[in-house]
VOGU-3710 file (C-alpha; in Angstrom, 3 decimals, decimal comma):
1> mdhivirike> 96,030/96,076/82,735  92,643/97,035/84,101  92,368/100,573/85,490  90,868/99,314/88,745  94,034/97,259/89,318  96,104/100,428/88,950  93,908/102,114/91,564  94,257/99,147/93,950  98,039/99,397/93,562  97,740/103,120/94,262
11> iieqegvsqi> 95,885/102,392/97,520  98,618/99,955/98,562  101,228/102,614/97,801  99,281/105,367/99,613  98,894/103,187/102,707  102,587/102,316/102,646  102,020/98,604/103,166  103,279/95,506/101,411  100,969/93,330/99,346  101,031/90,696/102,095
21> lfaektgink> 100,065/93,182/104,800  97,378/94,652/102,529  95,953/91,166/101,936  95,944/90,439/105,668  94,283/93,735/106,587  91,595/93,423/103,931  91,026/89,700/104,447  91,764/88,899/100,814  93,566/85,647/100,088  97,212/86,401/99,203
31> stlshvltgr> 97,102/84,400/95,983  93,840/86,079/94,952  95,391/89,512/95,482  98,483/88,477/93,551  96,355/87,269/90,621  94,372/90,515/90,622  97,489/92,705/90,725  99,219/90,798/87,931  96,129/91,001/85,725  95,482/87,263/85,697
41> nhpsskviqk> 92,048/87,741/87,296  89,675/90,689/87,475  88,788/91,833/90,993  85,468/90,424/92,135  82,844/92,447/93,948  83,895/90,667/97,169  87,493/91,840/96,738  86,369/95,429/96,135  84,014/95,307/99,127  86,787/93,970/101,387
51> iltayphyrh> 89,116/96,791/100,298  86,475/99,448/100,969  85,610/97,890/104,349  89,245/97,821/105,463  89,949/101,310/104,096  86,641/103,216/104,395  88,228/106,611/103,679  88,618/105,758/99,948  85,655/106,567/97,712  84,019/103,582/96,050
61> ewllsgefpm> 83,280/105,764/92,991  86,981/106,467/92,604  87,953/102,825/93,053  85,415/101,599/90,494  85,587/104,324/87,842  88,427/106,675/88,698  85,989/109,586/89,025  85,698/111,909/92,017  88,540/112,495/94,454  90,370/109,448/95,749
71> vkegyreqqa> 89,691/110,131/99,435  86,452/111,160/101,140  86,102/114,822/102,192  86,451/114,652/105,974  89,415/112,315/105,937  92,015/114,862/104,799  91,061/117,313/107,563  91,113/114,537/110,152  94,519/113,410/108,911  95,823/116,995/109,054
81> kqtniplfte> 94,659/117,332/112,671  96,394/114,098/113,607  99,681/115,214/112,071  99,768/118,368/114,230  99,980/116,372/117,458  103,498/116,715/118,900  105,457/113,531/119,325  106,838/114,518/122,715  105,177/116,618/125,369  107,290/119,161/127,171
91> mtenvfsesp> 108,449/118,083/130,606  109,357/120,586/133,279  111,112/118,214/135,663  114,495/116,736/134,974  113,940/113,052/134,371  117,621/112,303/134,803  117,900/113,667/138,328  118,361/111,064/141,002  115,407/110,496/143,238  115,971/109,397/146,846
101> hvpsyqpptl> 113,526/106,490/146,728  115,314/104,603/143,926  117,784/102,048/145,317  121,235/102,061/143,822  122,205/99,217/141,561  124,324/96,471/143,035  125,633/93,794/140,708  124,803/90,241/141,765  127,538/88,338/143,540  128,849/85,317/141,726
111> qispaltpqi> 130,110/82,206/143,420  133,047/80,723/141,609  133,435/76,974/141,876  136,914/75,463/142,177  138,550/74,362/138,963  137,782/70,843/137,889  140,645/68,397/138,040  141,259/66,644/134,746  140,213/63,015/134,638  142,864/60,605/133,451
121> evvtaqaark> 141,560/57,613/131,573  143,539/54,454/132,126  143,571/52,005/129,249  144,455/48,476/130,142  146,037/46,202/127,613  144,013/43,218/126,490  145,409/39,870/125,613  146,223/39,496/121,934  143,572/37,691/119,973  144,050/35,593/116,854
131> vekiivyydd> 141,706/34,841/113,973  140,801/31,161/113,806  138,808/31,118/110,566  136,769/33,320/108,221  133,635/32,006/106,537  132,236/33,795/103,471  128,658/32,993/102,397  127,593/33,590/98,779  124,127/34,307/97,377  124,053/30,968/95,518
141> ntyqtfmple> 124,015/29,155/98,902  127,677/28,215/98,815  130,372/29,217/101,232  134,134/29,246/101,517  136,256/28,879/104,648  139,597/30,630/105,072  142,085/29,522/107,711  145,126/31,535/108,788  148,538/30,195/107,956  150,276/28,561/110,867
151> d> 153,461/30,244/111,979
//
């Protein structure tokens, strides 16, 4: 496997994204990325340019040759500053205290309709019918007639 492919896989791992998300973010066709990562195709200059455009903090020298550090100088310091930001700011007021301007919750009233009365279906008896004759047609243009036996 080409060394540049290993470095592309390393970028995907460092960014913590799936191959599909990486392809979407870089604008590389999913099948093209798959072929590059499996070693079927070598990455074109367009593929490399799209990766570096989407992820500008990676050095192009590192991606192409493996030389120099992986990430540009200022990026690590910027990333360190961003990680020191607290997730939650301290709040001095009690957010769970009731405030007088908030109306109390009242559940909606439901109107219950009276129960439905079951419908009774009346089946009326029909007069008995009798078969008079049965005609069977065959594919050779003949037919046969059957008559019921008289009681």
